N, C-alpha and C positions, 0 to 999 in steps of 0.2 A: 184529611177532610174528604178524601175521595170515597171512603167507605160509606158515607152518607149522601154522596152526590151534592154536597154543599158548595156554594160559591163563596167568594170572599165577601161580597156584600151581605150575604145571609149570616156568615160568621161574625161580621162586624156588627150586625144588628144585635145578635145575642151577647156579644161582648159589651155593647153599649148598655143593654139591660142589666148585665152583671155589674158594670161600673156604677150604674144608677143605684142599685141595691147596696153596694159597698159604700158609695158616697152618702147615702141616707143613714147607714149604720154608723159611719164616722161622725156625721152631723149630730146624730142622737147621742152618741157617746160624749162628744165634746160639749154639746149644749143640750142637756136633757130638758125636757119640757114639751114633749109632743102631746100635751093635753088637748083633748078635742076642743074645737072652736066651731061656732055656728057661722056659716057663710051665707051668701046671697041665695043659695038654693034651699036654705033651711035645713041642711044636713049638718050633723056633728061629725067633723072629720079630723083625723090626725094627719101628721106629715106623710105617713105611709099610705093612708087613704087618698090623699091628694096626689101622690106619686102614681098610684094605681089608676086613678081617674084620668090623669094627664096622659099616661101611656095608652090606656084604652081609647081615649078620645083621639089621640094621635094616630092610632091604628085605623080608626074609622075615617079620619081625614085622608090618609093615604089611600085606603081602599076606595073611597068615594072618588077621589081625584083620578085614580087609575081607571075606574069604571067609566067616568064621564069624559075625561080629557085625555088621559094617557101620559106618556113621558113628555118632557123631562119632569123631574120631581123636586125642583128647587122651590117652586111656589108652595106646594103643600108642606115642605120642610119649614118654611118661614111661618106658615099658618100654624103648624104644630108647635113651634117654639112660642109663638104668641099665645096659643091655647094653654100651654104648660105654665107660662108666666101668669096668665089670668087665673088659672086654677089654684096655683100656690098663693096668689095674692088675695083672691076674693072668695074662693069656695070654702 
């Protein structure tokens, strides 16, 4: 990892994203039916769309927290988890 000057938290973040994609692929293989559904935002979204929206929203939550409050990052992690659950349930 030194050739890219990565830290372990950075590598962990990208490993987490990879595991999310693998998990979604396994979920779709085992339980097909990612047909679009209309949520509270009025968007037709599939499972993959909801994963993307939750990851993008989580990134903005962390960036906003870092810009306004700073470390530690336990609170935005909890907010991001709640955001992801909300997106998968209602969007």
